[in-house]
PDB file as gemmi writes it, atoms N, CA and C in Angstrom:
CRYST1    1.000    1.000    1.000  90.00  90.00  90.00 P 1                      
ATOM      1  N   MET A   1      96.271  68.217 125.250  1.00  0.00           N  
ATOM      2  CA  MET A   1      97.378  67.897 124.353  1.00  0.00           C  
ATOM      3  C   MET A   1      96.829  67.082 123.180  1.00  0.00           C  
ATOM      4  N   SER A   2      97.249  67.427 121.994  1.00  0.00           N  
ATOM      5  CA  SER A   2      96.807  66.687 120.814  1.00  0.00           C  
ATOM      6  C   SER A   2      97.567  65.358 120.698  1.00  0.00           C  
ATOM      7  N   LEU A   3      97.032  64.474 119.893  1.00  0.00           N  
ATOM      8  CA  LEU A   3      97.695  63.194 119.648  1.00  0.00           C  
ATOM      9  C   LEU A   3      99.071  63.430 119.023  1.00  0.00           C  
ATOM     10  N   ARG A   4      99.143  64.384 118.100  1.00  0.00           N  
ATOM     11  CA  ARG A   4     100.418  64.709 117.454  1.00  0.00           C  
ATOM     12  C   ARG A   4     101.443  65.188 118.481  1.00  0.00           C  
ATOM     13  N   ASP A   5     101.019  66.067 119.386  1.00  0.00           N  
ATOM     14  CA  ASP A   5     101.928  66.569 120.422  1.00  0.00           C  
ATOM     15  C   ASP A   5     102.381  65.447 121.358  1.00  0.00           C  
ATOM     16  N   ALA A   6     101.449  64.566 121.704  1.00  0.00           N  
ATOM     17  CA  ALA A   6     101.791  63.440 122.578  1.00  0.00           C  
ATOM     18  C   ALA A   6     102.806  62.527 121.900  1.00  0.00           C  
ATOM     19  N   ALA A   7     102.600  62.249 120.606  1.00  0.00           N  
ATOM     20  CA  ALA A   7     103.538  61.399 119.863  1.00  0.00           C  
ATOM     21  C   ALA A   7     104.907  62.068 119.764  1.00  0.00           C  
ATOM     22  N   TYR A   8     104.915  63.368 119.517  1.00  0.00           N  
ATOM     23  CA  TYR A   8     106.164  64.117 119.425  1.00  0.00           C  
ATOM     24  C   TYR A   8     106.939  64.049 120.739  1.00  0.00           C  
ATOM     25  N   GLN A   9     106.249  64.311 121.834  1.00  0.00           N  
ATOM     26  CA  GLN A   9     106.902  64.284 123.148  1.00  0.00           C  
ATOM     27  C   GLN A   9     107.399  62.879 123.493  1.00  0.00           C  
ATOM     28  N   ALA A  10     106.602  61.871 123.201  1.00  0.00           N  
ATOM     29  CA  ALA A  10     107.010  60.493 123.480  1.00  0.00           C  
ATOM     30  C   ALA A  10     108.226  60.110 122.643  1.00  0.00           C  
ATOM     31  N   THR A  11     108.258  60.549 121.382  1.00  0.00           N  
ATOM     32  CA  THR A  11     109.395  60.237 120.507  1.00  0.00           C  
ATOM     33  C   THR A  11     110.659  60.929 121.000  1.00  0.00           C  
ATOM     34  N   LEU A  12     110.560  62.195 121.362  1.00  0.00           N  
ATOM     35  CA  LEU A  12     111.723  62.913 121.905  1.00  0.00           C  
ATOM     36  C   LEU A  12     112.262  62.219 123.154  1.00  0.00           C  
ATOM     37  N   SER A  13     111.361  61.833 124.019  1.00  0.00           N  
ATOM     38  CA  SER A  13     111.761  61.148 125.248  1.00  0.00           C  
ATOM     39  C   SER A  13     112.460  59.824 124.933  1.00  0.00           C  
ATOM     40  N   TYR A  14     111.911  59.066 124.009  1.00  0.00           N  
ATOM     41  CA  TYR A  14     112.483  57.778 123.624  1.00  0.00           C  
ATOM     42  C   TYR A  14     113.865  57.964 123.015  1.00  0.00           C  
ATOM     43  N   LEU A  15     114.011  58.935 122.127  1.00  0.00           N  
ATOM     44  CA  LEU A  15     115.278  59.152 121.428  1.00  0.00           C  
ATOM     45  C   LEU A  15     116.393  59.622 122.362  1.00  0.00           C  
ATOM     46  N   SER A  16     116.041  60.244 123.457  1.00  0.00           N  
ATOM     47  CA  SER A  16     117.055  60.766 124.379  1.00  0.00           C  
ATOM     48  C   SER A  16     117.894  59.654 125.007  1.00  0.00           C  
ATOM     49  N   ALA A  17     117.434  58.421 124.936  1.00  0.00           N  
ATOM     50  CA  ALA A  17     118.165  57.292 125.537  1.00  0.00           C  
ATOM     51  C   ALA A  17     119.272  56.752 124.635  1.00  0.00           C  
ATOM     52  N   PHE A  18     119.408  57.265 123.395  1.00  0.00           N  
ATOM     53  CA  PHE A  18     120.352  56.720 122.426  1.00  0.00           C  
ATOM     54  C   PHE A  18     121.398  57.745 122.031  1.00  0.00           C  
ATOM     55  N   ASP A  19     122.617  57.253 121.788  1.00  0.00           N  
ATOM     56  CA  ASP A  19     123.638  58.140 121.234  1.00  0.00           C  
ATOM     57  C   ASP A  19     123.500  58.173 119.709  1.00  0.00           C  
ATOM     58  N   ASP A  20     124.283  59.015 119.044  1.00  0.00           N  
ATOM     59  CA  ASP A  20     124.144  59.203 117.596  1.00  0.00           C  
ATOM     60  C   ASP A  20     124.328  57.906 116.809  1.00  0.00           C  
ATOM     61  N   ARG A  21     125.292  57.093 117.201  1.00  0.00           N  
ATOM     62  CA  ARG A  21     125.546  55.837 116.495  1.00  0.00           C  
ATOM     63  C   ARG A  21     124.371  54.875 116.651  1.00  0.00           C  
ATOM     64  N   GLU A  22     123.837  54.797 117.843  1.00  0.00           N  
ATOM     65  CA  GLU A  22     122.697  53.914 118.095  1.00  0.00           C  
ATOM     66  C   GLU A  22     121.452  54.375 117.335  1.00  0.00           C  
ATOM     67  N   LEU A  23     121.303  55.686 117.194  1.00  0.00           N  
ATOM     68  CA  LEU A  23     120.144  56.216 116.470  1.00  0.00           C  
ATOM     69  C   LEU A  23     120.100  55.724 115.032  1.00  0.00           C  
ATOM     70  N   LYS A  24     121.269  55.665 114.403  1.00  0.00           N  
ATOM     71  CA  LYS A  24     121.325  55.222 113.006  1.00  0.00           C  
ATOM     72  C   LYS A  24     120.838  53.786 112.843  1.00  0.00           C  
ATOM     73  N   ALA A  25     121.053  52.964 113.847  1.00  0.00           N  
ATOM     74  CA  ALA A  25     120.700  51.542 113.764  1.00  0.00           C  
ATOM     75  C   ALA A  25     119.251  51.252 114.165  1.00  0.00           C  
ATOM     76  N   LEU A  26     118.522  52.253 114.599  1.00  0.00           N  
ATOM     77  CA  LEU A  26     117.181  52.018 115.145  1.00  0.00           C  
ATOM     78  C   LEU A  26     116.119  51.607 114.125  1.00  0.00           C  
ATOM     79  N   ARG A  27     116.249  52.082 112.870  1.00  0.00           N  
ATOM     80  CA  ARG A  27     115.160  51.910 111.906  1.00  0.00           C  
ATOM     81  C   ARG A  27     113.881  52.447 112.535  1.00  0.00           C  
ATOM     82  N   LEU A  28     113.954  53.688 112.964  1.00  0.00           N  
ATOM     83  CA  LEU A  28     112.929  54.318 113.790  1.00  0.00           C  
ATOM     84  C   LEU A  28     111.540  54.325 113.154  1.00  0.00           C  
ATOM     85  N   HIS A  29     111.464  54.621 111.882  1.00  0.00           N  
ATOM     86  CA  HIS A  29     110.159  54.688 111.219  1.00  0.00           C  
ATOM     87  C   HIS A  29     109.421  53.358 111.363  1.00  0.00           C  
ATOM     88  N   GLN A  30     110.076  52.276 111.014  1.00  0.00           N  
ATOM     89  CA  GLN A  30     109.452  50.953 111.115  1.00  0.00           C  
ATOM     90  C   GLN A  30     109.122  50.618 112.567  1.00  0.00           C  
ATOM     91  N   LEU A  31     110.052  50.902 113.465  1.00  0.00           N  
ATOM     92  CA  LEU A  31     109.852  50.608 114.881  1.00  0.00           C  
ATOM     93  C   LEU A  31     108.638  51.351 115.440  1.00  0.00           C  
ATOM     94  N   ILE A  32     108.549  52.637 115.144  1.00  0.00           N  
ATOM     95  CA  ILE A  32     107.433  53.433 115.659  1.00  0.00           C  
ATOM     96  C   ILE A  32     106.114  52.922 115.106  1.00  0.00           C  
ATOM     97  N   PHE A  33     106.047  52.680 113.809  1.00  0.00           N  
ATOM     98  CA  PHE A  33     104.785  52.236 113.235  1.00  0.00           C  
ATOM     99  C   PHE A  33     104.357  50.878 113.767  1.00  0.00           C  
ATOM    100  N   GLU A  34     105.291  49.976 113.959  1.00  0.00           N  
ATOM    101  CA  GLU A  34     104.943  48.670 114.513  1.00  0.00           C  
ATOM    102  C   GLU A  34     104.422  48.803 115.943  1.00  0.00           C  
ATOM    103  N   GLU A  35     105.121  49.581 116.743  1.00  0.00           N  
ATOM    104  CA  GLU A  35     104.731  49.742 118.139  1.00  0.00           C  
ATOM    105  C   GLU A  35     103.423  50.516 118.277  1.00  0.00           C  
ATOM    106  N   VAL A  36     103.283  51.577 117.502  1.00  0.00           N  
ATOM    107  CA  VAL A  36     102.073  52.394 117.582  1.00  0.00           C  
ATOM    108  C   VAL A  36     100.871  51.622 117.070  1.00  0.00           C  
ATOM    109  N   GLU A  37     101.042  50.906 115.978  1.00  0.00           N  
ATOM    110  CA  GLU A  37      99.927  50.133 115.425  1.00  0.00           C  
ATOM    111  C   GLU A  37      99.438  49.108 116.444  1.00  0.00           C  
ATOM    112  N   ARG A  38     100.361  48.430 117.084  1.00  0.00           N  
ATOM    113  CA  ARG A  38      99.968  47.431 118.088  1.00  0.00           C  
ATOM    114  C   ARG A  38      99.211  48.103 119.226  1.00  0.00           C  
ATOM    115  N   GLY A  39      99.709  49.236 119.685  1.00  0.00           N  
ATOM    116  CA  GLY A  39      99.042  49.952 120.769  1.00  0.00           C  
ATOM    117  C   GLY A  39      97.650  50.421 120.394  1.00  0.00           C  
ATOM    118  N   ILE A  40      97.507  50.932 119.174  1.00  0.00           N  
ATOM    119  CA  ILE A  40      96.205  51.417 118.714  1.00  0.00           C  
ATOM    120  C   ILE A  40      95.204  50.270 118.621  1.00  0.00           C  
ATOM    121  N   VAL A  41      95.594  49.202 117.968  1.00  0.00           N  
ATOM    122  CA  VAL A  41      94.677  48.062 117.802  1.00  0.00           C  
ATOM    123  C   VAL A  41      94.294  47.492 119.161  1.00  0.00           C  
ATOM    124  N   ASP A  42      95.258  47.339 120.036  1.00  0.00           N  
ATOM    125  CA  ASP A  42      94.998  46.792 121.372  1.00  0.00           C  
ATOM    126  C   ASP A  42      94.058  47.710 122.163  1.00  0.00           C  
ATOM    127  N   ALA A  43      94.305  49.018 122.122  1.00  0.00           N  
ATOM    128  CA  ALA A  43      93.466  49.976 122.855  1.00  0.00           C  
ATOM    129  C   ALA A  43      92.041  50.003 122.320  1.00  0.00           C  
ATOM    130  N   VAL A  44      91.890  49.980 120.999  1.00  0.00           N  
ATOM    131  CA  VAL A  44      90.549  50.002 120.408  1.00  0.00           C  
ATOM    132  C   VAL A  44      89.793  48.717 120.751  1.00  0.00           C  
ATOM    133  N   LEU A  45      90.473  47.584 120.679  1.00  0.00           N  
ATOM    134  CA  LEU A  45      89.821  46.324 121.054  1.00  0.00           C  
ATOM    135  C   LEU A  45      89.332  46.380 122.498  1.00  0.00           C  
ATOM    136  N   GLN A  46      90.177  46.874 123.376  1.00  0.00           N  
ATOM    137  CA  GLN A  46      89.788  46.968 124.784  1.00  0.00           C  
ATOM    138  C   GLN A  46      88.593  47.905 124.938  1.00  0.00           C  
ATOM    139  N   ARG A  47      88.656  49.068 124.285  1.00  0.00           N  
ATOM    140  CA  ARG A  47      87.564  50.049 124.378  1.00  0.00           C  
ATOM    141  C   ARG A  47      86.262  49.484 123.826  1.00  0.00           C  
ATOM    142  N   CYS A  48      86.359  48.641 122.818  1.00  0.00           N  
ATOM    143  CA  CYS A  48      85.179  48.023 122.197  1.00  0.00           C  
ATOM    144  C   CYS A  48      84.829  46.688 122.842  1.00  0.00           C  
ATOM    145  N   GLN A  49      85.372  46.438 124.005  1.00  0.00           N  
ATOM    146  CA  GLN A  49      85.103  45.220 124.773  1.00  0.00           C  
ATOM    147  C   GLN A  49      85.403  43.970 123.954  1.00  0.00           C  
ATOM    148  N   TYR A  50      86.439  44.046 123.133  1.00  0.00           N  
ATOM    149  CA  TYR A  50      86.937  42.935 122.314  1.00  0.00           C  
ATOM    150  C   TYR A  50      85.924  42.457 121.274  1.00  0.00           C  
ATOM    151  N   ASN A  51      84.960  43.314 120.958  1.00  0.00           N  
ATOM    152  CA  ASN A  51      84.020  43.034 119.873  1.00  0.00           C  
ATOM    153  C   ASN A  51      84.726  43.445 118.585  1.00  0.00           C  
ATOM    154  N   GLN A  52      85.138  42.457 117.797  1.00  0.00           N  
ATOM    155  CA  GLN A  52      85.968  42.722 116.629  1.00  0.00           C  
ATOM    156  C   GLN A  52      85.231  43.476 115.528  1.00  0.00           C  
ATOM    157  N   SER A  53      83.955  43.267 115.371  1.00  0.00           N  
ATOM    158  CA  SER A  53      83.190  44.015 114.369  1.00  0.00           C  
ATOM    159  C   SER A  53      83.158  45.498 114.726  1.00  0.00           C  
ATOM    160  N   TRP A  54      82.874  45.790 115.969  1.00  0.00           N  
ATOM    161  CA  TRP A  54      82.826  47.165 116.451  1.00  0.00           C  
ATOM    162  C   TRP A  54      84.213  47.813 116.330  1.00  0.00           C  
ATOM    163  N   ALA A  55      85.242  47.089 116.766  1.00  0.00           N  
ATOM    164  CA  ALA A  55      86.612  47.614 116.698  1.00  0.00           C  
ATOM    165  C   ALA A  55      87.028  47.895 115.252  1.00  0.00           C  
ATOM    166  N   ALA A  56      86.676  47.001 114.349  1.00  0.00           N  
ATOM    167  CA  ALA A  56      87.005  47.214 112.932  1.00  0.00           C  
ATOM    168  C   ALA A  56      86.331  48.476 112.415  1.00  0.00           C  
ATOM    169  N   ASP A  57      85.075  48.699 112.806  1.00  0.00           N  
ATOM    170  CA  ASP A  57      84.375  49.919 112.409  1.00  0.00           C  
ATOM    171  C   ASP A  57      85.081  51.159 112.949  1.00  0.00           C  
ATOM    172  N   VAL A  58      85.477  51.120 114.214  1.00  0.00           N  
ATOM    173  CA  VAL A  58      86.173  52.261 114.822  1.00  0.00           C  
ATOM    174  C   VAL A  58      87.485  52.531 114.092  1.00  0.00           C  
ATOM    175  N   LEU A  59      88.206  51.473 113.748  1.00  0.00           N  
ATOM    176  CA  LEU A  59      89.494  51.619 113.055  1.00  0.00           C  
ATOM    177  C   LEU A  59      89.334  51.972 111.579  1.00  0.00           C  
ATOM    178  N   GLY A  60      88.139  51.745 111.036  1.00  0.00           N  
ATOM    179  CA  GLY A  60      87.903  52.029 109.630  1.00  0.00           C  
ATOM    180  C   GLY A  60      88.497  50.987 108.699  1.00  0.00           C  
ATOM    181  N   ILE A  61      88.525  49.736 109.174  1.00  0.00           N  
ATOM    182  CA  ILE A  61      89.042  48.634 108.364  1.00  0.00           C  
ATOM    183  C   ILE A  61      88.032  47.487 108.381  1.00  0.00           C  
ATOM    184  N   ALA A  62      88.188  46.555 107.455  1.00  0.00           N  
ATOM    185  CA  ALA A  62      87.314  45.380 107.407  1.00  0.00           C  
ATOM    186  C   ALA A  62      87.612  44.458 108.590  1.00  0.00           C  
ATOM    187  N   ARG A  63      86.603  43.732 109.030  1.00  0.00           N  
ATOM    188  CA  ARG A  63      86.784  42.814 110.157  1.00  0.00           C  
ATOM    189  C   ARG A  63      87.859  41.774 109.867  1.00  0.00           C  
ATOM    190  N   ASN A  64      87.904  41.249 108.643  1.00  0.00           N  
ATOM    191  CA  ASN A  64      88.943  40.277 108.295  1.00  0.00           C  
ATOM    192  C   ASN A  64      90.332  40.904 108.353  1.00  0.00           C  
ATOM    193  N   SER A  65      90.449  42.167 107.970  1.00  0.00           N  
ATOM    194  CA  SER A  65      91.740  42.868 108.078  1.00  0.00           C  
ATOM    195  C   SER A  65      92.154  43.013 109.537  1.00  0.00           C  
ATOM    196  N   LEU A  66      91.178  43.297 110.394  1.00  0.00           N  
ATOM    197  CA  LEU A  66      91.475  43.393 111.828  1.00  0.00           C  
ATOM    198  C   LEU A  66      91.941  42.050 112.362  1.00  0.00           C  
ATOM    199  N   ARG A  67      91.267  40.983 111.986  1.00  0.00           N  
ATOM    200  CA  ARG A  67      91.678  39.651 112.456  1.00  0.00           C  
ATOM    201  C   ARG A  67      93.103  39.327 112.016  1.00  0.00           C  
ATOM    202  N   LYS A  68      93.443  39.698 110.791  1.00  0.00           N  
ATOM    203  CA  LYS A  68      94.800  39.473 110.297  1.00  0.00           C  
ATOM    204  C   LYS A  68      95.799  40.296 111.115  1.00  0.00           C  
ATOM    205  N   LYS A  69      95.450  41.557 111.415  1.00  0.00           N  
ATOM    206  CA  LYS A  69      96.323  42.414 112.227  1.00  0.00           C  
ATOM    207  C   LYS A  69      96.511  41.830 113.626  1.00  0.00           C  
ATOM    208  N   ILE A  70      95.438  41.325 114.205  1.00  0.00           N  
ATOM    209  CA  ILE A  70      95.522  40.732 115.543  1.00  0.00           C  
ATOM    210  C   ILE A  70      96.522  39.580 115.535  1.00  0.00           C  
ATOM    211  N   GLN A  71      96.481  38.759 114.500  1.00  0.00           N  
ATOM    212  CA  GLN A  71      97.427  37.641 114.393  1.00  0.00           C  
ATOM    213  C   GLN A  71      98.847  38.142 114.146  1.00  0.00           C  
ATOM    214  N   GLU A  72      99.011  39.067 113.205  1.00  0.00           N  
ATOM    215  CA  GLU A  72     100.339  39.603 112.876  1.00  0.00           C  
ATOM    216  C   GLU A  72     100.996  40.258 114.081  1.00  0.00           C  
ATOM    217  N   LEU A  73     100.206  40.999 114.853  1.00  0.00           N  
ATOM    218  CA  LEU A  73     100.734  41.749 115.985  1.00  0.00           C  
ATOM    219  C   LEU A  73     100.747  40.933 117.274  1.00  0.00           C  
ATOM    220  N   ASP A  74     100.280  39.690 117.198  1.00  0.00           N  
ATOM    221  CA  ASP A  74     100.250  38.771 118.341  1.00  0.00           C  
ATOM    222  C   ASP A  74      99.545  39.409 119.544  1.00  0.00           C  
ATOM    223  N   ILE A  75      98.344  39.904 119.284  1.00  0.00           N  
ATOM    224  CA  ILE A  75      97.549  40.540 120.335  1.00  0.00           C  
ATOM    225  C   ILE A  75      96.652  39.488 120.966  1.00  0.00           C  
ATOM    226  N   ASN A  76      96.663  39.459 122.290  1.00  0.00           N  
ATOM    227  CA  ASN A  76      95.810  38.537 123.031  1.00  0.00           C  
ATOM    228  C   ASN A  76      94.407  39.115 123.061  1.00  0.00           C  
ATOM    229  N   VAL A  77      93.479  38.431 122.409  1.00  0.00           N  
ATOM    230  CA  VAL A  77      92.097  38.901 122.335  1.00  0.00           C  
ATOM    231  C   VAL A  77      91.299  38.212 123.430  1.00  0.00           C  
ATOM    232  N   GLN A  78      90.710  39.019 124.281  1.00  0.00           N  
ATOM    233  CA  GLN A  78      89.888  38.493 125.362  1.00  0.00           C  
ATOM    234  C   GLN A  78      88.589  37.944 124.785  1.00  0.00           C  
ATOM    235  N   PRO A  79      88.047  36.902 125.400  1.00  0.00           N  
ATOM    236  CA  PRO A  79      86.754  36.416 124.917  1.00  0.00           C  
ATOM    237  C   PRO A  79      85.702  37.500 125.053  1.00  0.00           C  
ATOM    238  N   HIS A  80      84.847  37.598 124.071  1.00  0.00           N  
ATOM    239  CA  HIS A  80      83.788  38.602 124.085  1.00  0.00           C  
ATOM    240  C   HIS A  80      82.834  38.293 125.230  1.00  0.00           C  
ATOM    241  N   GLN A  81      82.614  39.287 126.060  1.00  0.00           N  
ATOM    242  CA  GLN A  81      81.709  39.092 127.188  1.00  0.00           C  
ATOM    243  C   GLN A  81      80.263  39.122 126.712  1.00  0.00           C  
ATOM    244  N   THR A  82      79.492  38.213 127.232  1.00  0.00           N  
ATOM    245  CA  THR A  82      78.075  38.171 126.899  1.00  0.00           C  
ATOM    246  C   THR A  82      77.379  39.310 127.626  1.00  0.00           C  
ATOM    247  N   ARG A  83      76.579  40.040 126.885  1.00  0.00           N  
ATOM    248  CA  ARG A  83      75.839  41.137 127.504  1.00  0.00           C  
ATOM    249  C   ARG A  83      74.702  40.562 128.336  1.00  0.00           C  
ATOM    250  N   ARG A  84      74.528  41.137 129.503  1.00  0.00           N  
ATOM    251  CA  ARG A  84      73.439  40.712 130.368  1.00  0.00           C  
ATOM    252  C   ARG A  84      72.163  41.405 129.912  1.00  0.00           C  
ATOM    253  N   THR A  85      71.096  40.670 129.918  1.00  0.00           N  
ATOM    254  CA  THR A  85      69.800  41.250 129.578  1.00  0.00           C  
ATOM    255  C   THR A  85      69.013  41.507 130.850  1.00  0.00           C  
ATOM    256  N   MET A  86      67.943  42.203 130.712  1.00  0.00           N  
ATOM    257  CA  MET A  86      67.101  42.497 131.873  1.00  0.00           C  
ATOM    258  C   MET A  86      66.593  41.208 132.526  1.00  0.00           C  
ATOM    259  N   ARG A  87      66.349  40.177 131.733  1.00  0.00           N  
ATOM    260  CA  ARG A  87      65.874  38.906 132.274  1.00  0.00           C  
ATOM    261  C   ARG A  87      66.916  38.261 133.180  1.00  0.00           C  
ATOM    262  N   ASP A  88      68.225  38.498 132.877  1.00  0.00           N  
ATOM    263  CA  ASP A  88      69.295  37.880 133.646  1.00  0.00           C  
ATOM    264  C   ASP A  88      69.450  38.498 135.023  1.00  0.00           C  
ATOM    265  N   GLU A  89      68.922  39.694 135.199  1.00  0.00           N  
ATOM    266  CA  GLU A  89      69.122  40.404 136.476  1.00  0.00           C  
ATOM    267  C   GLU A  89      68.086  40.029 137.493  1.00  0.00           C  
TER     268      GLU A  89                                                      
END                                                                             
């Protein structure tokens, strides 16, 4: 399944919980972008082991922009784990 198909299916599923009047009040575009952006940034940080430089590269944004997004989106950033070297083993 493509990302587009997954987003489409998730949106249809989400919208099914609302009646027509409630749909008008959702401000869906803003809601989706806020929620999706938070999920993307959080997932990339986790995948990059919370290395913000690496995550910024994956996202295609500057590290300072990522730090600002982390604050804006109130994402809990795990401390960067120290890599073990052969000497440590």
